[in-house]
DSSP file (Angstrom, degrees, kcal/mol; ACC not computed):
  #  RESIDUE AA STRUCTURE BP1 BP2  ACC     N-H-->O    O-->H-N    N-H-->O    O-->H-N    TCO  KAPPA ALPHA  PHI   PSI    X-CA   Y-CA   Z-CA
    1    1 A M              0   0    0      0, 0.0    81,-0.1     0, 0.0     2,-0.0   0.000 360.0 360.0 360.0 123.7    5.6    2.4  -19.3
    2    2 A N     >  -     0   0    0     79,-0.3     4,-2.0     1,-0.1     3,-0.2  -0.261 360.0 -97.3 -82.2 173.1    2.4    4.2  -18.1
    3    3 A V  H  > S+     0   0    0      1,-0.2     4,-2.2     2,-0.2     5,-0.2   0.852 122.5  52.7 -59.4 -37.5    2.2    6.9  -15.4
    4    4 A N  H  > S+     0   0    0      1,-0.2     4,-2.5     2,-0.2    -1,-0.2   0.903 108.9  49.5 -67.2 -40.5    1.3    4.4  -12.7
    5    5 A Q  H  > S+     0   0    0      2,-0.2     4,-2.1     1,-0.2    -1,-0.2   0.851 110.1  51.5 -68.5 -33.3    4.2    2.1  -13.5
    6    6 A E  H  X S+     0   0    0     -4,-2.0     4,-2.4     2,-0.2    -2,-0.2   0.921 110.7  48.5 -67.9 -42.1    6.5    5.2  -13.4
    7    7 A R  H  X S+     0   0    0     -4,-2.2     4,-2.5     2,-0.2    -2,-0.2   0.930 111.6  48.6 -62.3 -45.3    5.2    6.2  -10.0
    8    8 A I  H  X S+     0   0    0     -4,-2.5     4,-2.5    38,-0.3    -1,-0.2   0.912 109.8  53.4 -61.1 -42.5    5.6    2.6   -8.6
    9    9 A K  H  X S+     0   0    0     -4,-2.1     4,-1.9     2,-0.2    -1,-0.2   0.924 108.4  49.7 -59.6 -46.7    9.2    2.6  -10.0
   10   10 A M  H  X S+     0   0    0     -4,-2.4     4,-2.1     1,-0.2    -2,-0.2   0.907 110.7  49.2 -57.6 -44.6    9.9    5.9   -8.2
   11   11 A L  H  X S+     0   0    0     -4,-2.5     4,-2.8     1,-0.2    -2,-0.2   0.898 107.7  55.1 -64.1 -38.8    8.5    4.4   -4.9
   12   12 A Q  H  X S+     0   0    0     -4,-2.5     4,-2.2     1,-0.2    -1,-0.2   0.886 107.6  50.5 -60.7 -37.9   10.7    1.3   -5.4
   13   13 A Q  H  X S+     0   0    0     -4,-1.9     4,-2.1     2,-0.2    -1,-0.2   0.909 111.7  46.0 -65.4 -42.5   13.7    3.5   -5.7
   14   14 A E  H  X S+     0   0    0     -4,-2.1     4,-2.1     2,-0.2    -2,-0.2   0.903 110.5  54.6 -65.0 -40.0   12.8    5.3   -2.5
   15   15 A M  H  <>S+     0   0    0     -4,-2.8     5,-3.3     1,-0.2     4,-0.4   0.927 108.7  48.1 -58.8 -46.1   12.1    2.0   -0.8
   16   16 A K  H ><5S+     0   0    0     -4,-2.2     3,-1.3     1,-0.2    -1,-0.2   0.926 111.7  49.2 -60.7 -46.2   15.6    0.7   -1.7
   17   17 A A  H 3<5S+     0   0    0     -4,-2.1    -1,-0.2     1,-0.3    -2,-0.2   0.833 113.5  47.4 -65.0 -31.5   17.2    3.9   -0.4
   18   18 A A  T 3<5S-     0   0    0     -4,-2.1    -1,-0.3    -5,-0.1    -2,-0.2   0.410 117.9-110.0 -91.2   1.6   15.3    3.6    2.9
   19   19 A G  T < 5S+     0   0    0     -3,-1.3     2,-0.4    -4,-0.4    -3,-0.2   0.797  71.8 137.7  75.8  27.7   16.1   -0.1    3.4
   20   20 A M      < -     0   0    0     -5,-3.3    -1,-0.3    -6,-0.2    91,-0.2  -0.913  35.8-174.0-113.1 136.7   12.6   -1.3    2.7
   21   21 A D  S    S+     0   0    0     89,-2.3    39,-0.8    -2,-0.4     2,-0.3   0.692  78.5  21.8 -97.6 -26.3   11.9   -4.4    0.6
   22   22 A M  E     -Ab  59 111A   0     88,-1.4    90,-3.2    37,-0.2     2,-0.4  -0.987  66.0-160.3-141.5 147.9    8.1   -4.1    0.6
   23   23 A Y  E     -Ab  58 112A   0     35,-2.7    35,-2.5    -2,-0.3     2,-0.4  -0.972   9.2-148.0-137.4 122.3    5.8   -1.0    1.2
   24   24 A L  E     -A   57   0A   0     88,-2.7    90,-0.5    -2,-0.4    33,-0.2  -0.704  10.8-173.8 -90.6 132.5    2.2   -1.2    2.2
   25   25 A V  E     -A   56   0A   0     31,-3.3    31,-2.6    -2,-0.4     2,-0.1  -0.837  11.1-175.0-128.4  95.2   -0.3    1.5    1.0
   26   26 A P  E     -A   55   0A   0      0, 0.0     2,-1.1     0, 0.0    17,-0.4  -0.302  36.5-109.2 -78.7 168.4   -3.7    1.1    2.5
   27   27 A T  S    S+     0   0    0     27,-0.8     2,-0.3    15,-0.1    27,-0.2  -0.825  79.7 104.9 -95.1  92.1   -6.8    3.2    1.7
   28   28 A A        -     0   0    0     -2,-1.1     2,-0.2    12,-0.4     6,-0.1  -0.985  53.4-146.3-161.1 162.6   -6.9    5.0    5.0
   29   29 A D    >   -     0   0    0     -2,-0.3     3,-1.8     4,-0.3     7,-0.0  -0.541  56.7 -71.5-119.5-167.8   -6.2    8.4    6.7
   30   30 A F  T 3  S+     0   0    0      1,-0.3    88,-0.1    -2,-0.2    87,-0.0   0.642 135.0  46.6 -64.7 -12.4   -5.1    9.1   10.2
   31   31 A H  T 3  S-     0   0    0     86,-0.1    -1,-0.3     2,-0.0    86,-0.1   0.238 115.1-109.8-114.3  11.8   -8.5    8.0   11.6
   32   32 A Q    <   +     0   0    0     -3,-1.8     2,-0.2     1,-0.2    -2,-0.1   0.819  58.1 167.6  61.8  35.8   -8.9    4.7    9.5
   33   33 A S        -     0   0    0      1,-0.1    -4,-0.3     2,-0.0    -1,-0.2  -0.507  35.5-149.6 -76.2 147.1  -11.6    6.2    7.4
   34   34 A E  S    S+     0   0    0      1,-0.2     2,-0.8    -2,-0.2    -1,-0.1   0.861  91.6  56.3 -81.9 -38.7  -12.6    4.3    4.3
   35   35 A Y  S    S-     0   0    0     -3,-0.0     2,-0.2    18,-0.0    -1,-0.2  -0.844  84.0-173.4 -99.1 106.7  -13.6    7.4    2.4
   36   36 A V        -     0   0    0     -2,-0.8    -2,-0.0     1,-0.1    -7,-0.0  -0.614  24.0-109.3-109.3 157.1  -10.5    9.6    2.5
   37   37 A G    >   -     0   0    0     -2,-0.2     3,-1.3     1,-0.1     4,-0.3  -0.235  46.7 -92.2 -74.7 171.6   -9.6   13.1    1.4
   38   38 A T  G >  S+     0   0    0      1,-0.3     3,-1.3     2,-0.2   116,-0.1   0.820 122.2  62.9 -59.8 -33.6   -7.4   13.8   -1.6
   39   39 A Y  G 3  S+     0   0    0    114,-0.3    -1,-0.3     1,-0.2   115,-0.1   0.838 107.1  45.7 -57.0 -32.5   -4.1   13.9    0.5
   40   40 A F  G <  S+     0   0    0     -3,-1.3     2,-1.3     1,-0.2     3,-0.5   0.350  79.5 101.4 -96.7   3.2   -4.7   10.2    1.5
   41   41 A K    <>  +     0   0    0     -3,-1.3     4,-2.1    -4,-0.3    -1,-0.2  -0.167  41.6 131.1 -85.2  46.6   -5.6    8.8   -2.0
   42   42 A V  H  >  +     0   0    0     -2,-1.3     4,-2.9     2,-0.2     5,-0.3   0.922  65.2  53.5 -63.2 -49.8   -2.1    7.4   -2.3
   43   43 A R  H  > S+     0   0    0     -3,-0.5     4,-2.7   -17,-0.4     5,-0.4   0.913 112.0  46.0 -55.7 -44.4   -3.2    3.9   -3.4
   44   44 A A  H  > S+     0   0    0      2,-0.2     4,-2.4     1,-0.2    -1,-0.2   0.922 111.8  51.5 -65.2 -43.4   -5.3    5.4   -6.2
   45   45 A W  H  < S+     0   0    0     -4,-2.1    -2,-0.2     1,-0.2    -1,-0.2   0.906 117.2  39.6 -60.4 -43.3   -2.4    7.8   -7.3
   46   46 A L  H  < S+     0   0    0     -4,-2.9   -38,-0.3    -5,-0.1    -2,-0.2   0.930 130.0  23.8 -71.2 -48.7    0.0    4.9   -7.4
   47   47 A S  H  < S-     0   0    0     -4,-2.7    -3,-0.2    -5,-0.3    -2,-0.2   0.737  92.1-124.0 -95.7 -26.8   -2.1    2.2   -9.0
   48   48 A G     <  +     0   0    0     -4,-2.4     2,-0.6    -5,-0.4    -4,-0.2   0.330  69.1 129.8  89.6  -6.6   -4.8    3.9  -10.9
   49   49 A F        -     0   0    0     -6,-0.4    -1,-0.3     1,-0.1    -2,-0.2  -0.745  34.4-176.6 -80.4 120.2   -7.5    2.0   -8.9
   50   50 A S        +     0   0    0     -2,-0.6    -1,-0.1    -3,-0.1    -6,-0.1   0.349  35.5 124.3-103.8   5.5  -10.0    4.6   -7.6
   51   51 A G        -     0   0    0      1,-0.1    -7,-0.1     2,-0.1    20,-0.0  -0.189  69.8-117.5 -62.8 160.5  -12.3    2.3   -5.5
   52   52 A S  S    S+     0   0    0      1,-0.1     2,-0.4   -17,-0.0    -1,-0.1   0.572  94.2  52.2 -81.7  -6.7  -12.8    3.3   -1.9
   53   53 A A  S    S+     0   0    0     15,-0.1     2,-0.2   -18,-0.0    15,-0.2  -0.985  70.7  93.5-133.6 132.3  -11.3    0.0   -0.5
   54   54 A G        -     0   0    0     -2,-0.4   -27,-0.8   -27,-0.2     2,-0.4  -0.820  47.2-131.1 163.4 159.1   -8.1   -1.7   -1.2
   55   55 A T  E     -AC  26  66A   0     11,-2.0    11,-2.8    -2,-0.2     2,-0.5  -1.000  16.5-152.2-132.8 128.7   -4.4   -2.1   -0.1
   56   56 A L  E     -AC  25  65A   0    -31,-2.6   -31,-3.3    -2,-0.4     2,-0.5  -0.863   5.4-164.7-102.4 133.4   -1.5   -1.9   -2.4
   57   57 A L  E     -AC  24  64A   0      7,-3.0     7,-2.4    -2,-0.5     2,-0.5  -0.977   5.5-164.4-118.6 119.6    1.7   -3.8   -1.7
   58   58 A V  E     -AC  23  63A   0    -35,-2.5   -35,-2.7    -2,-0.5     5,-0.2  -0.900   8.7-176.5-105.2 130.2    4.8   -2.7   -3.6
   59   59 A T  E >   -AC  22  62A   0      3,-2.9     3,-0.5    -2,-0.5   -37,-0.2  -0.569  46.2 -89.3-110.7 179.1    7.8   -5.0   -3.6
   60   60 A A  T 3  S+     0   0    0    -39,-0.8   -38,-0.1     1,-0.2   -44,-0.1   0.789 125.7  18.5 -61.5 -26.8   11.2   -4.5   -5.2
   61   61 A D  T 3  S+     0   0    0      1,-0.1     2,-0.3   -49,-0.0    -1,-0.2   0.230 127.1  16.0-132.1  17.2   10.0   -6.0   -8.4
   62   62 A G  E <   -C   59   0A   0     -3,-0.5    -3,-2.9   -54,-0.1     2,-0.3  -0.974  56.1-128.6-168.9-179.2    6.2   -5.9   -8.4
   63   63 A A  E     -Cd  58  84A   0     20,-0.6    22,-2.8    -2,-0.3     2,-0.4  -0.991  14.9-165.8-149.7 144.5    2.9   -4.5   -7.0
   64   64 A Y  E     -Cd  57  85A   0     -7,-2.4    -7,-3.0    -2,-0.3     2,-0.5  -0.991   5.9-155.8-134.7 134.9   -0.2   -6.2   -5.7
   65   65 A L  E     -Cd  56  86A   0     20,-2.8    22,-3.5    -2,-0.4     2,-0.5  -0.954   4.5-161.5-118.2 118.5   -3.6   -4.8   -5.0
   66   66 A W  E     +Cd  55  87A   0    -11,-2.8   -11,-2.0    -2,-0.5     2,-0.3  -0.834  24.7 153.1 -92.3 128.7   -6.0   -6.4   -2.6
   67   67 A T  E     - d   0  88A   0     20,-1.6    22,-2.2    -2,-0.5   -13,-0.1  -0.970  37.1-109.4-148.2 166.2   -9.7   -5.4   -2.8
   68   68 A D    >   -     0   0    0     -2,-0.3     3,-2.6   -15,-0.2     4,-0.3  -0.382  42.7 -86.3 -97.2 175.7  -13.0   -6.9   -2.1
   69   69 A G  G >  S+     0   0    0      1,-0.3     3,-0.7    20,-0.2     4,-0.3   0.675 117.3  70.8 -56.2 -23.0  -15.8   -8.2   -4.3
   70   70 A R  G 3  S+     0   0    0      1,-0.2    -1,-0.3     2,-0.1     4,-0.2   0.770 110.8  32.4 -60.9 -22.5  -17.5   -4.9   -4.7
   71   71 A Y  G <> S+     0   0    0     -3,-2.6     4,-3.1     1,-0.1     5,-0.3   0.272  80.2 109.1-123.5  11.4  -14.5   -3.8   -6.8
   72   72 A F  H <> S+     0   0    0     -3,-0.7     4,-2.1    -4,-0.3     5,-0.2   0.927  88.5  40.2 -59.0 -46.0  -13.3   -6.8   -8.7
   73   73 A I  H  > S+     0   0    0     -4,-0.3     4,-2.2     2,-0.2    -1,-0.2   0.931 117.8  47.0 -70.0 -45.0  -14.6   -5.6  -12.1
   74   74 A Q  H  > S+     0   0    0     -4,-0.2     4,-3.0     1,-0.2     5,-0.2   0.933 113.8  48.8 -59.1 -46.0  -13.6   -2.0  -11.6
   75   75 A A  H  X S+     0   0    0     -4,-3.1     4,-2.3     1,-0.2     5,-0.2   0.916 109.6  51.6 -62.8 -44.5  -10.1   -2.9  -10.4
   76   76 A A  H  X S+     0   0    0     -4,-2.1     4,-0.7    -5,-0.3    -1,-0.2   0.917 113.6  44.8 -58.8 -43.5   -9.5   -5.3  -13.3
   77   77 A K  H >< S+     0   0    0     -4,-2.2     3,-0.7     1,-0.2    -2,-0.2   0.939 115.4  45.8 -66.2 -47.3  -10.4   -2.6  -15.7
   78   78 A Q  H 3< S+     0   0    0     -4,-3.0    -2,-0.2     1,-0.2    -1,-0.2   0.764 114.1  48.4 -70.8 -24.1   -8.4    0.2  -14.0
   79   79 A L  H >< S+     0   0    0     -4,-2.3     3,-2.3    -5,-0.2     5,-0.3   0.530  82.2 122.9 -89.0  -8.8   -5.3   -2.0  -13.6
   80   80 A E  T << S+     0   0    0     -4,-0.7     3,-0.1    -3,-0.7    -3,-0.0  -0.284  77.5  19.2 -56.1 134.3   -5.4   -3.2  -17.2
   81   81 A G  T 3  S+     0   0    0      1,-0.3   -79,-0.3     3,-0.1    -1,-0.3   0.430 107.7  99.7  83.5  -0.4   -2.2   -2.4  -18.9
   82   82 A T  S <  S-     0   0    0     -3,-2.3    -1,-0.3     2,-0.2    -3,-0.1  -0.572  79.6-122.2-106.2 177.3   -0.3   -2.0  -15.7
   83   83 A T  S    S+     0   0    0     -2,-0.2   -20,-0.6    -3,-0.1     2,-0.4   0.351  74.2 117.4 -97.5   4.4    2.0   -4.4  -13.9
   84   84 A V  E     -d   63   0A   0     -5,-0.3     2,-0.5   -37,-0.1   -20,-0.2  -0.605  60.2-140.2 -79.0 129.6   -0.1   -4.3  -10.7
   85   85 A E  E     -d   64   0A   0    -22,-2.8   -20,-2.8    -2,-0.4     2,-0.4  -0.780  11.8-130.3 -92.2 126.5   -1.6   -7.7  -10.0
   86   86 A L  E     -d   65   0A   0     -2,-0.5     2,-0.7   -22,-0.2   -20,-0.2  -0.627  16.0-162.7 -78.8 126.9   -5.2   -7.9   -8.7
   87   87 A M  E     -d   66   0A   0    -22,-3.5   -20,-1.6    -2,-0.4     2,-1.1  -0.927  12.3-147.4-113.5 106.0   -5.6  -10.0   -5.5
   88   88 A K  E >   -d   67   0A   0     -2,-0.7     3,-1.8   -22,-0.2   -20,-0.2  -0.614  19.9-133.1 -82.6 100.5   -9.3  -10.8   -5.2
   89   89 A M  T 3  S+     0   0    0    -22,-2.2   -20,-0.2    -2,-1.1     7,-0.1  -0.221  84.6  16.8 -55.6 136.5   -9.9  -10.9   -1.5
   90   90 A G  T 3  S+     0   0    0      4,-0.3    -1,-0.2     1,-0.3     3,-0.1   0.364  94.3 124.6  84.2  -3.1  -11.9  -13.9   -0.3
   91   91 A Q  S X  S-     0   0    0     -3,-1.8     3,-2.0     1,-0.1    -1,-0.3  -0.608  73.6 -87.6 -89.9 150.4  -11.4  -15.9   -3.4
   92   92 A P  T 3  S+     0   0    0      0, 0.0    -1,-0.1     0, 0.0    -4,-0.1  -0.262 112.2  13.4 -56.9 133.7  -10.0  -19.4   -3.4
   93   93 A G  T 3  S+     0   0    0      1,-0.2    -2,-0.0    -3,-0.1     0, 0.0   0.437  95.3 118.8  83.8  -1.6   -6.2  -19.5   -3.5
   94   94 A V    <   -     0   0    0     -3,-2.0    -4,-0.3    -6,-0.1    -1,-0.2  -0.867  56.9-143.0-101.3 117.1   -5.8  -15.7   -2.8
   95   95 A P        -     0   0    0      0, 0.0    -4,-0.1     0, 0.0     2,-0.1  -0.412  16.4-112.1 -74.5 152.8   -3.8  -15.1    0.4
   96   96 A K     >  -     0   0    0     -2,-0.1     4,-2.6     1,-0.1     5,-0.2  -0.351  40.8 -98.8 -68.4 164.6   -4.6  -12.4    2.8
   97   97 A I  H  > S+     0   0    0      1,-0.2     4,-2.4     2,-0.2     5,-0.2   0.908 124.9  48.2 -59.7 -43.8   -2.0   -9.7    3.0
   98   98 A G  H  > S+     0   0    0      2,-0.2     4,-2.3     1,-0.2    -1,-0.2   0.914 111.6  50.1 -61.8 -40.5   -0.4  -11.1    6.1
   99   99 A E  H  > S+     0   0    0      1,-0.2     4,-1.4     2,-0.2    -2,-0.2   0.911 110.4  50.7 -62.0 -41.4   -0.3  -14.6    4.6
  100  100 A Y  H  X S+     0   0    0     -4,-2.6     4,-2.9     1,-0.2     3,-0.5   0.931 109.8  50.3 -64.1 -43.7    1.3  -13.2    1.5
  101  101 A L  H  X S+     0   0    0     -4,-2.4     4,-2.3     1,-0.2    -1,-0.2   0.890 104.4  59.1 -59.7 -39.8    4.0  -11.4    3.6
  102  102 A E  H  < S+     0   0    0     -4,-2.3    -1,-0.2     1,-0.2    -2,-0.2   0.848 117.4  30.9 -60.9 -33.3    4.7  -14.6    5.4
  103  103 A T  H  < S+     0   0    0     -4,-1.4    -2,-0.2    -3,-0.5    -1,-0.2   0.801 123.9  43.6 -94.0 -30.7    5.6  -16.4    2.2
  104  104 A A  H  < S+     0   0    0     -4,-2.9     2,-0.5    -5,-0.2    -3,-0.2   0.784  89.9  90.2 -88.3 -28.4    7.0  -13.5    0.1
  105  105 A L     <  -     0   0    0     -4,-2.3     2,-0.1    -5,-0.3     3,-0.1  -0.573  69.6-147.1 -75.6 121.7    9.2  -11.8    2.7
  106  106 A A    >   -     0   0    0     -2,-0.5     3,-2.4     1,-0.2    27,-0.1  -0.392  36.3 -68.3 -85.2 163.7   12.7  -13.3    2.6
  107  107 A E  T 3  S+     0   0    0      1,-0.3    27,-0.2    -2,-0.1    -1,-0.2  -0.246 121.3   8.6 -50.7 127.1   15.0  -13.7    5.6
  108  108 A G  T 3  S+     0   0    0     25,-4.3    -1,-0.3    22,-0.3    26,-0.1   0.428  95.0 137.8  81.3  -0.8   16.2  -10.3    6.8
  109  109 A E    <   -     0   0    0     -3,-2.4     2,-0.3    24,-0.2    27,-0.3  -0.431  43.0-137.0 -81.7 155.5   13.8   -8.2    4.6
  110  110 A N        -     0   0    0     25,-0.2   -89,-2.3   -91,-0.1   -88,-1.4  -0.863   3.6-147.7-115.9 145.5   11.9   -5.2    5.9
  111  111 A V  E     -be  22 137A   0     25,-2.1    27,-2.7    -2,-0.3     2,-0.3  -0.933  19.0-164.7-110.2 131.5    8.3   -4.0    5.4
  112  112 A G  E     +be  23 138A   0    -90,-3.2   -88,-2.7    -2,-0.4     2,-0.3  -0.829  18.2 146.6-117.0 156.7    7.5   -0.3    5.3
  113  113 A F        -     0   0    0     25,-2.1     2,-0.9    -2,-0.3    28,-0.3  -0.925  56.2 -87.8-173.0 160.6    4.4    1.8    5.7
  114  114 A D    >   -     0   0    0    -90,-0.5     3,-2.2    -2,-0.3     4,-0.3  -0.697  38.2-152.3 -76.8 108.0    3.2    5.1    6.9
  115  115 A G  T 3  S+     0   0    0     24,-2.0     3,-0.4    -2,-0.9    -1,-0.2   0.615  87.7  68.4 -63.7 -10.8    2.5    4.2   10.5
  116  116 A R  T 3  S+     0   0    0     23,-0.2    -1,-0.3     1,-0.2    24,-0.0   0.640 104.8  41.2 -81.7 -13.9   -0.2    6.9   10.8
  117  117 A V  S <  S+     0   0    0     -3,-2.2     2,-0.4   -86,-0.1    -1,-0.2   0.247  99.3  80.2-118.4  11.0   -2.5    5.1    8.3
  118  118 A V  S    S-     0   0    0     -3,-0.4    -5,-0.0    -4,-0.3   -90,-0.0  -0.962  82.6-115.9-118.4 137.6   -2.1    1.5    9.4
  119  119 A S     >  -     0   0    0     -2,-0.4     4,-3.0     1,-0.1     5,-0.2  -0.260  22.8-115.9 -67.9 157.3   -4.1    0.2   12.4
  120  120 A V  H  > S+     0   0    0      1,-0.2     4,-2.8     2,-0.2     5,-0.2   0.922 115.8  53.2 -59.3 -44.4   -2.2   -0.9   15.5
  121  121 A T  H  > S+     0   0    0      2,-0.2     4,-2.0     1,-0.2    -1,-0.2   0.924 112.7  43.2 -59.0 -45.8   -3.5   -4.5   15.1
  122  122 A E  H  > S+     0   0    0      2,-0.2     4,-2.8     1,-0.2     5,-0.3   0.943 113.1  52.7 -63.6 -47.5   -2.3   -4.6   11.4
  123  123 A G  H  X S+     0   0    0     -4,-3.0     4,-2.5     1,-0.2    -2,-0.2   0.910 109.9  47.9 -55.0 -44.6    1.0   -3.0   12.3
  124  124 A E  H  X S+     0   0    0     -4,-2.8     4,-2.2     2,-0.2    -1,-0.2   0.881 110.9  52.2 -66.3 -38.6    1.7   -5.6   15.1
  125  125 A E  H  X S+     0   0    0     -4,-2.0     4,-2.1    -5,-0.2    -2,-0.2   0.942 112.3  44.6 -60.9 -48.2    0.8   -8.4   12.7
  126  126 A Y  H  X S+     0   0    0     -4,-2.8     4,-2.8     1,-0.2    -2,-0.2   0.889 112.2  52.9 -65.6 -38.4    3.3   -7.1   10.1
  127  127 A E  H  X S+     0   0    0     -4,-2.5     4,-2.6    -5,-0.3    -1,-0.2   0.891 108.9  49.8 -63.4 -39.9    5.9   -6.6   12.8
  128  128 A K  H  X S+     0   0    0     -4,-2.2     4,-1.8     2,-0.2    -2,-0.2   0.901 111.5  48.0 -65.8 -41.7    5.5  -10.1   14.0
  129  129 A I  H  X S+     0   0    0     -4,-2.1     4,-0.8     2,-0.2    -2,-0.2   0.955 114.5  46.1 -64.9 -48.6    5.9  -11.5   10.5
  130  130 A A  H ><>S+     0   0    0     -4,-2.8     5,-3.3     1,-0.2     3,-0.9   0.908 111.3  51.6 -61.0 -43.3    9.0   -9.4    9.7
  131  131 A S  H ><5S+     0   0    0     -4,-2.6     3,-1.7     1,-0.3    -1,-0.2   0.847 103.1  58.7 -63.9 -34.3   10.6  -10.3   13.1
  132  132 A E  H 3<5S+     0   0    0     -4,-1.8    -1,-0.3     1,-0.3    -2,-0.2   0.732 109.9  45.5 -63.8 -23.2   10.1  -14.0   12.4
  133  133 A K  T <<5S-     0   0    0     -3,-0.9   -25,-4.3    -4,-0.8    -1,-0.3   0.238 122.6-108.5-100.9  10.9   12.2  -13.4    9.3
  134  134 A N  T < 5S+     0   0    0     -3,-1.7    -3,-0.2     1,-0.2     2,-0.2   0.830  86.8 110.6  61.0  33.4   14.7  -11.4   11.2
  135  135 A G      < -     0   0    0     -5,-3.3     2,-0.3    -6,-0.1   -25,-0.2  -0.455  56.1-136.2-116.9-164.4   13.5   -8.3    9.5
  136  136 A K        -     0   0    0    -27,-0.3   -25,-2.1    -2,-0.2     2,-0.4  -0.945  14.2-110.5-149.4 166.9   11.7   -5.3   10.8
  137  137 A V  E     -e  111   0A   0     -2,-0.3     2,-0.6   -27,-0.2   -25,-0.2  -0.861  22.7-156.0-101.1 142.6    8.8   -2.9   10.0
  138  138 A V  E     +e  112   0A   0    -27,-2.7   -25,-2.1    -2,-0.4     3,-0.0  -0.960  32.5 146.6-119.4 111.4    9.7    0.6    9.2
  139  139 A Y        +     0   0    0     -2,-0.6   -24,-2.0   -27,-0.2   -23,-0.2   0.327  35.2 103.4-129.3   5.6    6.8    3.0    9.9
  140  140 A A  S    S+     0   0    0    -26,-0.1     2,-0.3   -25,-0.1   -26,-0.1   0.696  84.5  22.7 -73.6 -20.2    8.3    6.3   11.0
  141  141 A Y  S    S-     0   0    0    -28,-0.3     2,-0.8    -3,-0.0   -28,-0.2  -0.962  74.0-109.0-147.8 166.8    7.7    8.2    7.8
  142  142 A D    >   -     0   0    0     -2,-0.3     3,-1.3     1,-0.1     4,-0.4  -0.810  18.4-168.8 -98.5 103.1    5.7    8.5    4.7
  143  143 A L  T >> S+     0   0    0     -2,-0.8     3,-1.5     1,-0.3     4,-0.7   0.751  81.4  74.6 -61.0 -22.7    7.7    7.6    1.6
  144  144 A I  H >> S+     0   0    0      1,-0.3     4,-3.0     2,-0.2     3,-1.0   0.842  84.1  64.5 -61.8 -33.1    5.0    8.9   -0.6
  145  145 A D  H <4 S+     0   0    0     -3,-1.3    -1,-0.3     1,-0.3    -2,-0.2   0.787  99.9  55.4 -60.7 -25.4    6.0   12.5    0.3
  146  146 A E  H <4 S+     0   0    0     -3,-1.5    -1,-0.3    -4,-0.4    -2,-0.2   0.754 119.8  27.9 -77.3 -25.3    9.3   11.7   -1.6
  147  147 A V  H << S+     0   0    0     -3,-1.0     2,-1.2    -4,-0.7    -2,-0.2   0.702 103.5  73.2-113.1 -23.8    7.6   10.7   -4.8
  148  148 A W    ><  +     0   0    0     -4,-3.0     3,-1.4     1,-0.2    -1,-0.2  -0.715  56.8 176.4 -98.7  88.2    4.3   12.6   -5.1
  149  149 A E  T 3  S+     0   0    0     -2,-1.2    -1,-0.2     1,-0.3    -2,-0.0   0.865  78.0  37.3 -60.1 -41.9    5.6   16.1   -5.9
  150  150 A D  T 3  S+     0   0    0      3,-0.0    -1,-0.3     2,-0.0     3,-0.1  -0.091  82.9 159.7-106.3  36.7    2.3   17.8   -6.3
  151  151 A R    <   -     0   0    0     -3,-1.4  -112,-0.1    -6,-0.1  -113,-0.0  -0.307  47.5-105.4 -59.7 136.0    0.5   15.9   -3.6
  152  152 A P        -     0   0    0      0, 0.0     2,-0.1     0, 0.0    -1,-0.1  -0.216  39.3-106.7 -57.8 153.5   -2.6   17.7   -2.3
  153  153 A I        -     0   0    0      1,-0.1  -114,-0.3    -3,-0.1     3,-0.1  -0.409  39.6 -89.3 -79.9 160.0   -2.3   19.4    1.0
  154  154 A L        -     0   0    0      1,-0.1    -1,-0.1  -115,-0.1  -116,-0.0  -0.387  57.4 -91.6 -62.5 144.1   -4.0   18.1    4.1
  155  155 A S        -     0   0    0      1,-0.1    -1,-0.1    -3,-0.1  -118,-0.0  -0.282  31.5-166.0 -59.3 141.1   -7.5   19.4    4.6
  156  156 A E        +     0   0    0     -3,-0.1    -1,-0.1     2,-0.0     3,-0.1   0.131  42.2 134.1-113.7  18.0   -7.7   22.6    6.6
  157  157 A E        -     0   0    0      1,-0.1     2,-0.0     0, 0.0    -2,-0.0  -0.374  64.1-100.5 -63.5 143.4  -11.5   22.3    7.1
  158  158 A P        -     0   0    0      0, 0.0     2,-0.1     0, 0.0    -1,-0.1  -0.313  36.8-106.1 -65.3 150.6  -12.6   23.0   10.7
  159  159 A V        -     0   0    0     -3,-0.1     2,-0.3     2,-0.0    -3,-0.0  -0.477  38.5-166.3 -72.2 145.1  -13.5   20.1   12.9
  160  160 A F              0   0    0     -2,-0.1    -1,-0.0     1,-0.1     0, 0.0  -0.966 360.0 360.0-136.2 154.1  -17.1   19.5   13.5
  161  161 A E              0   0    0     -2,-0.3    -1,-0.1     0, 0.0    -2,-0.0   0.419 360.0 360.0 -91.2 360.0  -19.0   17.4   16.0
């Protein structure tokens, strides 16, 4: 088992303890930036994929990475030897994240994510999907803090205009 698989396994244990069946990890910070500071490089830390765009979905028994065409080759190479399945956005037969949730989320299951790094629009979409399955979204806290022991600190650089 490689380091990324160990990290995903730790997250799956935390998910179970928190009552989450799936956990979304976007590439974003509190301001929805694509290029994020080290504190927010959670998806890269978990999966090993270091591209600037992508969303990781961890389920109780698997992990899936959505990224766009700029990163198909890089992602395939960086995910090689892991159990993370590459979901090539925009390709025939590859569902969008919401579409995947609609089919993969079972009755009564819950979706979790750090609500500070998911847009309102996406959060509402995920909440609608979960509620249609008599589940819920859990967004009040960041499970990554439970598994990433040496996580970099939030930037303390001054704000600039």
